[in-house]
CHARMM internal coordinates of N, CA and C (Angstrom, degrees):
IC EDIT
DIST 1 N 1 CA 1.4781
DIST 1 CA 1 C 1.5169
ANGL 1 N 1 CA 1 C 111.45
DIST 1 C 2 N 1.2973
ANGL 1 CA 1 C 2 N 115.74
DIHE 1 N 1 CA 1 C 2 N -37.67
DIST 2 N 2 CA 1.5160
ANGL 1 C 2 N 2 CA 118.87
DIHE 1 CA 1 C 2 N 2 CA 176.65
DIST 2 CA 2 C 1.5034
ANGL 2 N 2 CA 2 C 112.55
DIHE 1 C 2 N 2 CA 2 C -60.52
DIST 2 C 3 N 1.3073
ANGL 2 CA 2 C 3 N 114.91
DIHE 2 N 2 CA 2 C 3 N -41.45
DIST 3 N 3 CA 1.4963
ANGL 2 C 3 N 3 CA 117.25
DIHE 2 CA 2 C 3 N 3 CA -179.08
DIST 3 CA 3 C 1.5476
ANGL 3 N 3 CA 3 C 110.41
DIHE 2 C 3 N 3 CA 3 C -69.08
DIST 3 C 4 N 1.3294
ANGL 3 CA 3 C 4 N 119.10
DIHE 3 N 3 CA 3 C 4 N -35.04
DIST 4 N 4 CA 1.4003
ANGL 3 C 4 N 4 CA 121.44
DIHE 3 CA 3 C 4 N 4 CA 177.67
DIST 4 CA 4 C 1.5260
ANGL 4 N 4 CA 4 C 112.34
DIHE 3 C 4 N 4 CA 4 C -64.86
DIST 4 C 5 N 1.3149
ANGL 4 CA 4 C 5 N 114.56
DIHE 4 N 4 CA 4 C 5 N -41.94
DIST 5 N 5 CA 1.4571
ANGL 4 C 5 N 5 CA 119.39
DIHE 4 CA 4 C 5 N 5 CA 178.75
DIST 5 CA 5 C 1.5274
ANGL 5 N 5 CA 5 C 109.03
DIHE 4 C 5 N 5 CA 5 C -64.51
DIST 5 C 6 N 1.2922
ANGL 5 CA 5 C 6 N 116.23
DIHE 5 N 5 CA 5 C 6 N -41.74
DIST 6 N 6 CA 1.4797
ANGL 5 C 6 N 6 CA 120.19
DIHE 5 CA 5 C 6 N 6 CA 178.70
DIST 6 CA 6 C 1.5995
ANGL 6 N 6 CA 6 C 108.16
DIHE 5 C 6 N 6 CA 6 C -61.10
DIST 6 C 7 N 1.2281
ANGL 6 CA 6 C 7 N 119.10
DIHE 6 N 6 CA 6 C 7 N -40.74
DIST 7 N 7 CA 1.4798
ANGL 6 C 7 N 7 CA 123.86
DIHE 6 CA 6 C 7 N 7 CA 179.87
DIST 7 CA 7 C 1.6341
ANGL 7 N 7 CA 7 C 107.95
DIHE 6 C 7 N 7 CA 7 C -64.40
DIST 7 C 8 N 1.2577
ANGL 7 CA 7 C 8 N 120.06
DIHE 7 N 7 CA 7 C 8 N -44.10
DIST 8 N 8 CA 1.3842
ANGL 7 C 8 N 8 CA 125.25
DIHE 7 CA 7 C 8 N 8 CA 176.34
DIST 8 CA 8 C 1.5412
ANGL 8 N 8 CA 8 C 110.89
DIHE 7 C 8 N 8 CA 8 C -54.80
DIST 8 C 9 N 1.3851
ANGL 8 CA 8 C 9 N 112.75
DIHE 8 N 8 CA 8 C 9 N -49.57
DIST 9 N 9 CA 1.4889
ANGL 8 C 9 N 9 CA 116.79
DIHE 8 CA 8 C 9 N 9 CA 179.48
DIST 9 CA 9 C 1.5740
ANGL 9 N 9 CA 9 C 110.85
DIHE 8 C 9 N 9 CA 9 C -65.41
DIST 9 C 10 N 1.3295
ANGL 9 CA 9 C 10 N 114.80
DIHE 9 N 9 CA 9 C 10 N -37.49
DIST 10 N 10 CA 1.4166
ANGL 9 C 10 N 10 CA 117.27
DIHE 9 CA 9 C 10 N 10 CA -178.29
DIST 10 CA 10 C 1.5146
ANGL 10 N 10 CA 10 C 111.04
DIHE 9 C 10 N 10 CA 10 C -65.76
DIST 10 C 11 N 1.3197
ANGL 10 CA 10 C 11 N 115.39
DIHE 10 N 10 CA 10 C 11 N -40.68
DIST 11 N 11 CA 1.4987
ANGL 10 C 11 N 11 CA 119.30
DIHE 10 CA 10 C 11 N 11 CA 177.90
DIST 11 CA 11 C 1.5475
ANGL 11 N 11 CA 11 C 112.08
DIHE 10 C 11 N 11 CA 11 C -64.17
DIST 11 C 12 N 1.3342
ANGL 11 CA 11 C 12 N 111.78
DIHE 11 N 11 CA 11 C 12 N -41.31
DIST 12 N 12 CA 1.4878
ANGL 11 C 12 N 12 CA 117.51
DIHE 11 CA 11 C 12 N 12 CA 174.03
DIST 12 CA 12 C 1.4765
ANGL 12 N 12 CA 12 C 114.57
DIHE 11 C 12 N 12 CA 12 C -56.15
DIST 12 C 13 N 1.2567
ANGL 12 CA 12 C 13 N 115.22
DIHE 12 N 12 CA 12 C 13 N -44.57
DIST 13 N 13 CA 1.5112
ANGL 12 C 13 N 13 CA 122.25
DIHE 12 CA 12 C 13 N 13 CA 178.49
DIST 13 CA 13 C 1.4975
ANGL 13 N 13 CA 13 C 110.35
DIHE 12 C 13 N 13 CA 13 C -62.96
DIST 13 C 14 N 1.3572
ANGL 13 CA 13 C 14 N 114.66
DIHE 13 N 13 CA 13 C 14 N -38.68
DIST 14 N 14 CA 1.4970
ANGL 13 C 14 N 14 CA 116.19
DIHE 13 CA 13 C 14 N 14 CA -178.12
DIST 14 CA 14 C 1.5777
ANGL 14 N 14 CA 14 C 107.17
DIHE 13 C 14 N 14 CA 14 C -68.11
DIST 14 C 15 N 1.3796
ANGL 14 CA 14 C 15 N 119.40
DIHE 14 N 14 CA 14 C 15 N -39.45
DIST 15 N 15 CA 1.3885
ANGL 14 C 15 N 15 CA 118.89
DIHE 14 CA 14 C 15 N 15 CA 177.60
DIST 15 CA 15 C 1.5977
ANGL 15 N 15 CA 15 C 111.70
DIHE 14 C 15 N 15 CA 15 C -61.21
DIST 15 C 16 N 1.3742
ANGL 15 CA 15 C 16 N 115.28
DIHE 15 N 15 CA 15 C 16 N -34.87
DIST 16 N 16 CA 1.4696
ANGL 15 C 16 N 16 CA 118.34
DIHE 15 CA 15 C 16 N 16 CA 179.03
DIST 16 CA 16 C 1.4785
ANGL 16 N 16 CA 16 C 107.69
DIHE 15 C 16 N 16 CA 16 C -69.25
DIST 16 C 17 N 1.3542
ANGL 16 CA 16 C 17 N 119.38
DIHE 16 N 16 CA 16 C 17 N -34.31
DIST 17 N 17 CA 1.4328
ANGL 16 C 17 N 17 CA 117.14
DIHE 16 CA 16 C 17 N 17 CA -179.62
DIST 17 CA 17 C 1.4622
ANGL 17 N 17 CA 17 C 111.00
DIHE 16 C 17 N 17 CA 17 C -69.30
DIST 17 C 18 N 1.3544
ANGL 17 CA 17 C 18 N 120.79
DIHE 17 N 17 CA 17 C 18 N -35.92
DIST 18 N 18 CA 1.4435
ANGL 17 C 18 N 18 CA 119.76
DIHE 17 CA 17 C 18 N 18 CA 170.15
DIST 18 CA 18 C 1.4720
ANGL 18 N 18 CA 18 C 116.63
DIHE 17 C 18 N 18 CA 18 C -55.14
DIST 18 C 19 N 1.3659
ANGL 18 CA 18 C 19 N 114.76
DIHE 18 N 18 CA 18 C 19 N -39.21
DIST 19 N 19 CA 1.4837
ANGL 18 C 19 N 19 CA 116.99
DIHE 18 CA 18 C 19 N 19 CA 177.62
DIST 19 CA 19 C 1.4900
ANGL 19 N 19 CA 19 C 108.37
DIHE 18 C 19 N 19 CA 19 C -66.19
DIST 19 C 20 N 1.2829
ANGL 19 CA 19 C 20 N 119.41
DIHE 19 N 19 CA 19 C 20 N -41.56
DIST 20 N 20 CA 1.4628
ANGL 19 C 20 N 20 CA 122.77
DIHE 19 CA 19 C 20 N 20 CA -176.72
DIST 20 CA 20 C 1.5225
ANGL 20 N 20 CA 20 C 111.70
DIHE 19 C 20 N 20 CA 20 C -64.20
DIST 20 C 21 N 1.3564
ANGL 20 CA 20 C 21 N 117.18
DIHE 20 N 20 CA 20 C 21 N -35.26
DIST 21 N 21 CA 1.4322
ANGL 20 C 21 N 21 CA 124.56
DIHE 20 CA 20 C 21 N 21 CA 175.24
DIST 21 CA 21 C 1.5342
ANGL 21 N 21 CA 21 C 109.47
DIHE 20 C 21 N 21 CA 21 C -63.92
DIST 21 C 22 N 1.2985
ANGL 21 CA 21 C 22 N 115.26
DIHE 21 N 21 CA 21 C 22 N -45.02
DIST 22 N 22 CA 1.5443
ANGL 21 C 22 N 22 CA 118.82
DIHE 21 CA 21 C 22 N 22 CA 178.14
DIST 22 CA 22 C 1.5059
ANGL 22 N 22 CA 22 C 110.22
DIHE 21 C 22 N 22 CA 22 C -61.67
DIST 22 C 23 N 1.3399
ANGL 22 CA 22 C 23 N 118.14
DIHE 22 N 22 CA 22 C 23 N -43.50
DIST 23 N 23 CA 1.4247
ANGL 22 C 23 N 23 CA 120.24
DIHE 22 CA 22 C 23 N 23 CA 179.40
DIST 23 CA 23 C 1.5095
ANGL 23 N 23 CA 23 C 110.30
DIHE 22 C 23 N 23 CA 23 C -63.15
DIST 23 C 24 N 1.3117
ANGL 23 CA 23 C 24 N 117.21
DIHE 23 N 23 CA 23 C 24 N -43.36
DIST 24 N 24 CA 1.5013
ANGL 23 C 24 N 24 CA 121.57
DIHE 23 CA 23 C 24 N 24 CA -176.60
DIST 24 CA 24 C 1.5688
ANGL 24 N 24 CA 24 C 107.37
DIHE 23 C 24 N 24 CA 24 C -67.28
DIST 24 C 25 N 1.2782
ANGL 24 CA 24 C 25 N 119.22
DIHE 24 N 24 CA 24 C 25 N -31.88
DIST 25 N 25 CA 1.4716
ANGL 24 C 25 N 25 CA 120.09
DIHE 24 CA 24 C 25 N 25 CA 176.95
DIST 25 CA 25 C 1.5742
ANGL 25 N 25 CA 25 C 109.71
DIHE 24 C 25 N 25 CA 25 C -67.76
DIST 25 C 26 N 1.3589
ANGL 25 CA 25 C 26 N 115.67
DIHE 25 N 25 CA 25 C 26 N -46.56
DIST 26 N 26 CA 1.4510
ANGL 25 C 26 N 26 CA 121.08
DIHE 25 CA 25 C 26 N 26 CA 179.06
DIST 26 CA 26 C 1.5528
ANGL 26 N 26 CA 26 C 111.60
DIHE 25 C 26 N 26 CA 26 C -56.58
DIST 26 C 27 N 1.2935
ANGL 26 CA 26 C 27 N 114.64
DIHE 26 N 26 CA 26 C 27 N -34.09
DIST 27 N 27 CA 1.4946
ANGL 26 C 27 N 27 CA 119.83
DIHE 26 CA 26 C 27 N 27 CA -176.59
DIST 27 CA 27 C 1.5199
ANGL 27 N 27 CA 27 C 113.43
DIHE 26 C 27 N 27 CA 27 C -93.88
DIST 27 C 28 N 1.3708
ANGL 27 CA 27 C 28 N 110.71
DIHE 27 N 27 CA 27 C 28 N 2.75
DIST 28 N 28 CA 1.6394
ANGL 27 C 28 N 28 CA 117.57
DIHE 27 CA 27 C 28 N 28 CA 176.34
DIST 28 CA 28 C 1.5208
ANGL 28 N 28 CA 28 C 105.42
DIHE 27 C 28 N 28 CA 28 C 64.09
DIST 28 C 29 N 1.2933
ANGL 28 CA 28 C 29 N 122.98
DIHE 28 N 28 CA 28 C 29 N 37.07
DIST 29 N 29 CA 1.3992
ANGL 28 C 29 N 29 CA 122.31
DIHE 28 CA 28 C 29 N 29 CA 176.19
DIST 29 CA 29 C 1.5464
ANGL 29 N 29 CA 29 C 114.38
DIHE 28 C 29 N 29 CA 29 C -97.29
DIST 29 C 30 N 1.2413
ANGL 29 CA 29 C 30 N 117.52
DIHE 29 N 29 CA 29 C 30 N -2.96
DIST 30 N 30 CA 1.4761
ANGL 29 C 30 N 30 CA 122.47
DIHE 29 CA 29 C 30 N 30 CA -176.39
DIST 30 CA 30 C 1.5880
ANGL 30 N 30 CA 30 C 110.39
DIHE 29 C 30 N 30 CA 30 C -143.07
DIST 30 C 31 N 1.2938
ANGL 30 CA 30 C 31 N 115.90
DIHE 30 N 30 CA 30 C 31 N 140.31
DIST 31 N 31 CA 1.4776
ANGL 30 C 31 N 31 CA 119.33
DIHE 30 CA 30 C 31 N 31 CA -176.50
DIST 31 CA 31 C 1.4884
ANGL 31 N 31 CA 31 C 109.55
DIHE 30 C 31 N 31 CA 31 C -73.44
DIST 31 C 32 N 1.3097
ANGL 31 CA 31 C 32 N 115.42
DIHE 31 N 31 CA 31 C 32 N 153.18
DIST 32 N 32 CA 1.5031
ANGL 31 C 32 N 32 CA 120.31
DIHE 31 CA 31 C 32 N 32 CA 179.42
DIST 32 CA 32 C 1.4998
ANGL 32 N 32 CA 32 C 113.90
DIHE 31 C 32 N 32 CA 32 C -59.52
DIST 32 C 33 N 1.3458
ANGL 32 CA 32 C 33 N 115.92
DIHE 32 N 32 CA 32 C 33 N -38.47
DIST 33 N 33 CA 1.4670
ANGL 32 C 33 N 33 CA 116.88
DIHE 32 CA 32 C 33 N 33 CA 179.52
DIST 33 CA 33 C 1.5427
ANGL 33 N 33 CA 33 C 112.45
DIHE 32 C 33 N 33 CA 33 C -66.23
DIST 33 C 34 N 1.3425
ANGL 33 CA 33 C 34 N 116.46
DIHE 33 N 33 CA 33 C 34 N -32.74
DIST 34 N 34 CA 1.4546
ANGL 33 C 34 N 34 CA 119.87
DIHE 33 CA 33 C 34 N 34 CA 175.09
DIST 34 CA 34 C 1.4768
ANGL 34 N 34 CA 34 C 111.93
DIHE 33 C 34 N 34 CA 34 C -65.87
DIST 34 C 35 N 1.3586
ANGL 34 CA 34 C 35 N 117.41
DIHE 34 N 34 CA 34 C 35 N -43.35
DIST 35 N 35 CA 1.4273
ANGL 34 C 35 N 35 CA 122.67
DIHE 34 CA 34 C 35 N 35 CA 176.22
DIST 35 CA 35 C 1.5061
ANGL 35 N 35 CA 35 C 113.48
DIHE 34 C 35 N 35 CA 35 C -54.58
DIST 35 C 36 N 1.3881
ANGL 35 CA 35 C 36 N 115.32
DIHE 35 N 35 CA 35 C 36 N -46.82
DIST 36 N 36 CA 1.4211
ANGL 35 C 36 N 36 CA 118.57
DIHE 35 CA 35 C 36 N 36 CA 177.31
DIST 36 CA 36 C 1.5084
ANGL 36 N 36 CA 36 C 115.02
DIHE 35 C 36 N 36 CA 36 C -60.93
DIST 36 C 37 N 1.3631
ANGL 36 CA 36 C 37 N 115.28
DIHE 36 N 36 CA 36 C 37 N -40.11
DIST 37 N 37 CA 1.4586
ANGL 36 C 37 N 37 CA 119.31
DIHE 36 CA 36 C 37 N 37 CA -178.62
DIST 37 CA 37 C 1.5968
ANGL 37 N 37 CA 37 C 108.28
DIHE 36 C 37 N 37 CA 37 C -69.33
DIST 37 C 38 N 1.2615
ANGL 37 CA 37 C 38 N 119.06
DIHE 37 N 37 CA 37 C 38 N -42.34
DIST 38 N 38 CA 1.4653
ANGL 37 C 38 N 38 CA 122.58
DIHE 37 CA 37 C 38 N 38 CA -174.85
DIST 38 CA 38 C 1.5551
ANGL 38 N 38 CA 38 C 109.75
DIHE 37 C 38 N 38 CA 38 C -70.73
DIST 38 C 39 N 1.3687
ANGL 38 CA 38 C 39 N 116.02
DIHE 38 N 38 CA 38 C 39 N -42.36
DIST 39 N 39 CA 1.4788
ANGL 38 C 39 N 39 CA 117.82
DIHE 38 CA 38 C 39 N 39 CA -178.85
DIST 39 CA 39 C 1.5844
ANGL 39 N 39 CA 39 C 108.76
DIHE 38 C 39 N 39 CA 39 C -67.85
DIST 39 C 40 N 1.3506
ANGL 39 CA 39 C 40 N 117.44
DIHE 39 N 39 CA 39 C 40 N -37.89
DIST 40 N 40 CA 1.4156
ANGL 39 C 40 N 40 CA 120.06
DIHE 39 CA 39 C 40 N 40 CA -178.17
DIST 40 CA 40 C 1.5528
ANGL 40 N 40 CA 40 C 108.93
DIHE 39 C 40 N 40 CA 40 C -63.87
DIST 40 C 41 N 1.2971
ANGL 40 CA 40 C 41 N 113.12
DIHE 40 N 40 CA 40 C 41 N -44.02
DIST 41 N 41 CA 1.5428
ANGL 40 C 41 N 41 CA 112.84
DIHE 40 CA 40 C 41 N 41 CA 176.59
DIST 41 CA 41 C 1.5024
ANGL 41 N 41 CA 41 C 114.90
DIHE 40 C 41 N 41 CA 41 C -63.42
DIST 41 C 42 N 1.3629
ANGL 41 CA 41 C 42 N 115.26
DIHE 41 N 41 CA 41 C 42 N -39.29
DIST 42 N 42 CA 1.4291
ANGL 41 C 42 N 42 CA 118.88
DIHE 41 CA 41 C 42 N 42 CA 177.91
DIST 42 CA 42 C 1.5693
ANGL 42 N 42 CA 42 C 111.62
DIHE 41 C 42 N 42 CA 42 C -60.36
DIST 42 C 43 N 1.3707
ANGL 42 CA 42 C 43 N 112.08
DIHE 42 N 42 CA 42 C 43 N -47.42
DIST 43 N 43 CA 1.4302
ANGL 42 C 43 N 43 CA 117.38
DIHE 42 CA 42 C 43 N 43 CA -179.41
DIST 43 CA 43 C 1.5161
ANGL 43 N 43 CA 43 C 113.28
DIHE 42 C 43 N 43 CA 43 C -59.40
DIST 43 C 44 N 1.3152
ANGL 43 CA 43 C 44 N 114.76
DIHE 43 N 43 CA 43 C 44 N -37.47
DIST 44 N 44 CA 1.4728
ANGL 43 C 44 N 44 CA 119.48
DIHE 43 CA 43 C 44 N 44 CA 179.08
DIST 44 CA 44 C 1.5588
ANGL 44 N 44 CA 44 C 106.54
DIHE 43 C 44 N 44 CA 44 C -66.45
DIST 44 C 45 N 1.2615
ANGL 44 CA 44 C 45 N 115.94
DIHE 44 N 44 CA 44 C 45 N -44.63
DIST 45 N 45 CA 1.5396
ANGL 44 C 45 N 45 CA 119.54
DIHE 44 CA 44 C 45 N 45 CA 177.45
DIST 45 CA 45 C 1.5114
ANGL 45 N 45 CA 45 C 108.91
DIHE 44 C 45 N 45 CA 45 C -55.68
DIST 45 C 46 N 1.3628
ANGL 45 CA 45 C 46 N 120.86
DIHE 45 N 45 CA 45 C 46 N -48.28
DIST 46 N 46 CA 1.4115
ANGL 45 C 46 N 46 CA 125.46
DIHE 45 CA 45 C 46 N 46 CA -178.14
DIST 46 CA 46 C 1.5375
ANGL 46 N 46 CA 46 C 109.69
DIHE 45 C 46 N 46 CA 46 C -58.41
DIST 46 C 47 N 1.2966
ANGL 46 CA 46 C 47 N 118.16
DIHE 46 N 46 CA 46 C 47 N -39.68
DIST 47 N 47 CA 1.4045
ANGL 46 C 47 N 47 CA 123.39
DIHE 46 CA 46 C 47 N 47 CA -177.34
DIST 47 CA 47 C 1.6380
ANGL 47 N 47 CA 47 C 108.93
DIHE 46 C 47 N 47 CA 47 C -66.82
DIST 47 C 48 N 1.2874
ANGL 47 CA 47 C 48 N 116.58
DIHE 47 N 47 CA 47 C 48 N -29.26
DIST 48 N 48 CA 1.4282
ANGL 47 C 48 N 48 CA 122.53
DIHE 47 CA 47 C 48 N 48 CA -178.18
DIST 48 CA 48 C 1.5957
ANGL 48 N 48 CA 48 C 112.12
DIHE 47 C 48 N 48 CA 48 C -88.74
DIST 48 C 49 N 1.2683
ANGL 48 CA 48 C 49 N 114.90
DIHE 48 N 48 CA 48 C 49 N -41.36
DIST 49 N 49 CA 1.4512
ANGL 48 C 49 N 49 CA 117.84
DIHE 48 CA 48 C 49 N 49 CA -171.98
DIST 49 CA 49 C 1.5771
ANGL 49 N 49 CA 49 C 112.74
DIHE 48 C 49 N 49 CA 49 C -69.21
DIST 49 C 50 N 1.3333
ANGL 49 CA 49 C 50 N 114.96
DIHE 49 N 49 CA 49 C 50 N -40.04
DIST 50 N 50 CA 1.4826
ANGL 49 C 50 N 50 CA 114.84
DIHE 49 CA 49 C 50 N 50 CA -179.07
DIST 50 CA 50 C 1.5030
ANGL 50 N 50 CA 50 C 113.66
DIHE 49 C 50 N 50 CA 50 C -60.11
DIST 50 C 51 N 1.3328
ANGL 50 CA 50 C 51 N 121.10
DIHE 50 N 50 CA 50 C 51 N -51.17
DIST 51 N 51 CA 1.4708
ANGL 50 C 51 N 51 CA 120.02
DIHE 50 CA 50 C 51 N 51 CA 179.06
DIST 51 CA 51 C 1.5519
ANGL 51 N 51 CA 51 C 111.01
DIHE 50 C 51 N 51 CA 51 C -64.89
DIST 51 C 52 N 1.3488
ANGL 51 CA 51 C 52 N 115.46
DIHE 51 N 51 CA 51 C 52 N -28.97
DIST 52 N 52 CA 1.5102
ANGL 51 C 52 N 52 CA 116.01
DIHE 51 CA 51 C 52 N 52 CA -177.69
DIST 52 CA 52 C 1.5497
ANGL 52 N 52 CA 52 C 108.13
DIHE 51 C 52 N 52 CA 52 C -68.89
DIST 52 C 53 N 1.3700
ANGL 52 CA 52 C 53 N 116.46
DIHE 52 N 52 CA 52 C 53 N -41.79
DIST 53 N 53 CA 1.4900
ANGL 52 C 53 N 53 CA 122.02
DIHE 52 CA 52 C 53 N 53 CA -179.05
DIST 53 CA 53 C 1.5179
ANGL 53 N 53 CA 53 C 108.30
DIHE 52 C 53 N 53 CA 53 C -62.68
DIST 53 C 54 N 1.4242
ANGL 53 CA 53 C 54 N 115.99
DIHE 53 N 53 CA 53 C 54 N -42.27
DIST 54 N 54 CA 1.4533
ANGL 53 C 54 N 54 CA 117.46
DIHE 53 CA 53 C 54 N 54 CA 178.64
DIST 54 CA 54 C 1.5372
ANGL 54 N 54 CA 54 C 111.05
DIHE 53 C 54 N 54 CA 54 C -64.57
DIST 54 C 55 N 1.2745
ANGL 54 CA 54 C 55 N 118.42
DIHE 54 N 54 CA 54 C 55 N -36.25
DIST 55 N 55 CA 1.4602
ANGL 54 C 55 N 55 CA 119.76
DIHE 54 CA 54 C 55 N 55 CA -176.32
DIST 55 CA 55 C 1.5683
ANGL 55 N 55 CA 55 C 109.41
DIHE 54 C 55 N 55 CA 55 C -69.29
DIST 55 C 56 N 1.3269
ANGL 55 CA 55 C 56 N 116.92
DIHE 55 N 55 CA 55 C 56 N -30.51
DIST 56 N 56 CA 1.4203
ANGL 55 C 56 N 56 CA 123.33
DIHE 55 CA 55 C 56 N 56 CA 178.50
DIST 56 CA 56 C 1.5844
ANGL 56 N 56 CA 56 C 106.13
DIHE 55 C 56 N 56 CA 56 C -61.48
DIST 56 C 57 N 1.2892
ANGL 56 CA 56 C 57 N 113.65
DIHE 56 N 56 CA 56 C 57 N -51.12
DIST 57 N 57 CA 1.4305
ANGL 56 C 57 N 57 CA 121.26
DIHE 56 CA 56 C 57 N 57 CA -179.85
DIST 57 CA 57 C 1.4612
ANGL 57 N 57 CA 57 C 113.69
DIHE 56 C 57 N 57 CA 57 C -53.92
DIST 57 C 58 N 1.3336
ANGL 57 CA 57 C 58 N 114.11
DIHE 57 N 57 CA 57 C 58 N -41.29
DIST 58 N 58 CA 1.4856
ANGL 57 C 58 N 58 CA 119.80
DIHE 57 CA 57 C 58 N 58 CA 179.74
DIST 58 CA 58 C 1.5107
ANGL 58 N 58 CA 58 C 112.57
DIHE 57 C 58 N 58 CA 58 C -64.48
DIST 58 C 59 N 1.2509
ANGL 58 CA 58 C 59 N 117.78
DIHE 58 N 58 CA 58 C 59 N -31.65
DIST 59 N 59 CA 1.4800
ANGL 58 C 59 N 59 CA 122.39
DIHE 58 CA 58 C 59 N 59 CA -179.27
DIST 59 CA 59 C 1.5471
ANGL 59 N 59 CA 59 C 112.80
DIHE 58 C 59 N 59 CA 59 C -73.15
DIST 59 C 60 N 1.3746
ANGL 59 CA 59 C 60 N 113.60
DIHE 59 N 59 CA 59 C 60 N -21.29
DIST 60 N 60 CA 1.4640
ANGL 59 C 60 N 60 CA 118.29
DIHE 59 CA 59 C 60 N 60 CA -176.65
DIST 60 CA 60 C 1.5210
ANGL 60 N 60 CA 60 C 111.14
DIHE 59 C 60 N 60 CA 60 C -89.23
DIST 60 C 61 N 1.3599
ANGL 60 CA 60 C 61 N 117.61
DIHE 60 N 60 CA 60 C 61 N -8.18
DIST 61 N 61 CA 1.4895
ANGL 60 C 61 N 61 CA 120.46
DIHE 60 CA 60 C 61 N 61 CA -178.50
DIST 61 CA 61 C 1.5410
ANGL 61 N 61 CA 61 C 111.05
DIHE 60 C 61 N 61 CA 61 C -74.03
DIST 61 C 62 N 1.3402
ANGL 61 CA 61 C 62 N 114.00
DIHE 61 N 61 CA 61 C 62 N 152.37
DIST 62 N 62 CA 1.4731
ANGL 61 C 62 N 62 CA 117.90
DIHE 61 CA 61 C 62 N 62 CA 176.92
DIST 62 CA 62 C 1.5248
ANGL 62 N 62 CA 62 C 112.14
DIHE 61 C 62 N 62 CA 62 C -77.43
DIST 62 C 63 N 1.3069
ANGL 62 CA 62 C 63 N 117.66
DIHE 62 N 62 CA 62 C 63 N 117.37
DIST 63 N 63 CA 1.4176
ANGL 62 C 63 N 63 CA 119.16
DIHE 62 CA 62 C 63 N 63 CA -174.26
DIST 63 CA 63 C 1.5637
ANGL 63 N 63 CA 63 C 114.19
DIHE 62 C 63 N 63 CA 63 C -68.33
DIST 63 C 64 N 1.2521
ANGL 63 CA 63 C 64 N 118.74
DIHE 63 N 63 CA 63 C 64 N -10.74
DIST 64 N 64 CA 1.5138
ANGL 63 C 64 N 64 CA 125.52
DIHE 63 CA 63 C 64 N 64 CA -179.65
DIST 64 CA 64 C 1.5658
ANGL 64 N 64 CA 64 C 106.95
DIHE 63 C 64 N 64 CA 64 C -72.35
DIST 64 C 65 N 1.2887
ANGL 64 CA 64 C 65 N 117.29
DIHE 64 N 64 CA 64 C 65 N -34.77
DIST 65 N 65 CA 1.4683
ANGL 64 C 65 N 65 CA 121.82
DIHE 64 CA 64 C 65 N 65 CA -172.43
DIST 65 CA 65 C 1.4819
ANGL 65 N 65 CA 65 C 114.26
DIHE 64 C 65 N 65 CA 65 C -61.72
END
COOR INIT
IC SEED 1 N 1 CA 1 C
IC BUILD
């Protein structure tokens, strides 16, 4: 359960990072190529973390049911 909560917090922080990247772009604080690299890495992370969180939940279920 502790690991699952950590993953939820981690995913939330990643979403906040996306917001910060968008704000940095609007203020011209970051180069376009950096935006592409960072958003690609975050999108890859989102593709991995969702199924991982679901798999953690599956392990917690009672196998007798």
